[in-house]
N, C-alpha and C positions, 0 to 999 in steps of 0.2 A: 758443661752440656754433653759431649759427647764421651767423656770419663763415664757420666752415668748410664750413658746408652751403652755402651760398650759393658760394664759391669751386668746394667739389665741384661742384656743377648746372652751374656757367659752365664749367667745365673741358672743352675739346673732345675730352681722352685720354677722357672717360667718355661722352661724345654717342651712341654707338652701342649702351651698355648702357642708359644710362638713355631711348632713343627706347623701347627692347621694352619699361623700365617703361611708358611713357607710353601706348604703344599696347595693352599689357593693359590699363590704366586705360579708356583710350576705346573701347576692345573691350566692356567689361563695361558701361559706364555707356549705351553706343547701345543694346545688346542689352536692356538693361531699359525704355530710352526705345519702343524698337520692338515689343518683345513683352507690356509691361505693358498698356497699353489696347487693343492687339488682342486678347490672353488676358480682359482684363476685358469688353468688347463682346460677345465670342463667349460668355462664360459666361452674359450678361444675356438676350441672344437665343436662344442654342440650348443653354445648360447643361441638365444633367439632376440631379437629385439636390438636397438641402437645399444652402444655401448655406455651410457649413462645408467642403463635400466641393468646390464651386465654385472657393471662397477657396484650398484645398490645390492644385486645379488650375492655378489663377492662378500662386500661388507656384513650383508645381515647372516650369511651362514657362517662364514668367520667368527663375527660375535658371537653366535649361539653356541657353538662347539667350544669354545674359549670359556665362555660363561659357564657353559653346563660342566664341563670339566673341573674348572674350579670350585663348584657349589659343590660339585659329588665328592672331591677330594677334602672339601671343609666336613662337610655334613659324615663322610666316613670317618675320618680322624676323630670327629666331636663324638659320636656314636662309641666309637673304640672307648676313649677316654672315661664317656660315662658309665660303660659297662665294667670297665677297670676301677673306677673308684667303688662303683657299688660291689664290687667283690675284693674288697682291700688291698686291691691293686694288683690284684694278680688276673690276668689274662688269660679267658678260657679257649677251648679251641673253637666255638661257637660262635665267640664273639667277631670274629671276620665277617662270619656268614651273613648274621643281624645286620652288622654296621653297613656292609654292601646291599643287603636287601631292603633295608628303609633308606639307603642313599639311591638306589637305582630306582626304587618306586616313585620315590618325590622328584630326583630329577628329570629322571628318563621315561616315566611314567605315562607322558602325554606323547602322543605319537606325532612328530613332525618329522620332515624328510631326514634331517640330519641327526634327532634320534635315533631312528631305524636305523640308519648306515652304522651308528656305533654300537646299539645293541647288536645287530648282526654280526658285526666287525666281533664283539666281545665272546657271541655262540660260538661263532666261528671255532674259535681259540678254545673255550670250554671242550666242546665235543672232541676236538683234535688232541686235546691233553688225555684222553683215555686211550688212547693209542699205545701199543706197548713201545716202549723204550729202546733205544740201540742197547749195546752190550755197555753196561754199566763201566765206568773207568774206576780205579782204585777211592777216587774221592769225588763227590761230586759238590763239594765247596770251595768256594777259594776265598782265601783270609777270610773264613767265617760265613761268606754269601753264597747263598745257592747258586749254582751254573745250569741252564738250562741243560737240558740233554735232548737231542733230536729224534724222532720217533723211529723205527726200527725201518728200514728199507723196503721188507718185504711186504710189511703190513700198510707201509703207504701207499706203496703201488696199488693195493684194494680197495683201500680209503680215496683214493683217487679217480680209479675207474668207478667206483659206487658214486661218487660225488659227480663226475659228469655225464654217467649214464644217466643219473635220475633226473639232473638239471637239465640235461635235452631235452628227457621225455616229456615234464614238465613246460618247457618252455612251447612243446610240440602241441600238447594238451590239453595245460590247466596254466597257460601262460597268464592268468587272471592271478595266482597266487604266489607269482612270481615278486620282489622288490622292484619297483619302479628303475632305478638305477640301473639293474642288471638286464630287466629286461628291453630296456632301450637299447644297450649296449646290443645284445642278443640279435634283436630287431636289423640294427646297421649290419652286423655281423653275417648273419644267415639269411635274412629275406631281401634287404636291399641289394646283397650281391647278387642277387637272382637276375636284376631288373635294369638296362641300359637302352640307352638308345643308339649309339655314336660310340666311336673311338672314346672320344673327350670322356663321356659318362661313363666308359669300360674301365678307362683306365687313368684319367687324372681327377675328375669328379664325381662324387657320387652320385649327386644329381644335376 
């Protein structure tokens, strides 16, 4: 049985299908690794209610993050495979965009707090990708794999200044348009730091 299984997973004919399976596995594991510590820290620092309630929130958000990443990777790889099969085994430049578009709509199209955070994370990376890169080295690949190049520090400085200027203006005058988590963080940093009653609430406790 083990020999048959080993032969099957080593068979190139099954590679594309097994890649979908492993992609789902990796998506799930990565989602747990990213979300669980974040949810735990947020529950400790800003959680409300008793600990059983906080643990349920940690479990729910971790589960949603992990399963959504697993579903997206599965759909993305499946749509890529279908397009490649429809084009005689060749992948076209637009195939990745189409697969991501469909997978993103199906998995992340429904607004939840977790989905919103993931999408905003992705959007920030997409926007930042348009910044001019630092001086290109002789090769941008290592063993045939593309290596990311950091943005040019001069353009990044302007990008950072504009981002912070814009978000502070939005927080002051259009706070209703900000993402909930960021808005709450900014309230803690900039509004609640204006209020204290004694030495304890000035230095040791926020309230």
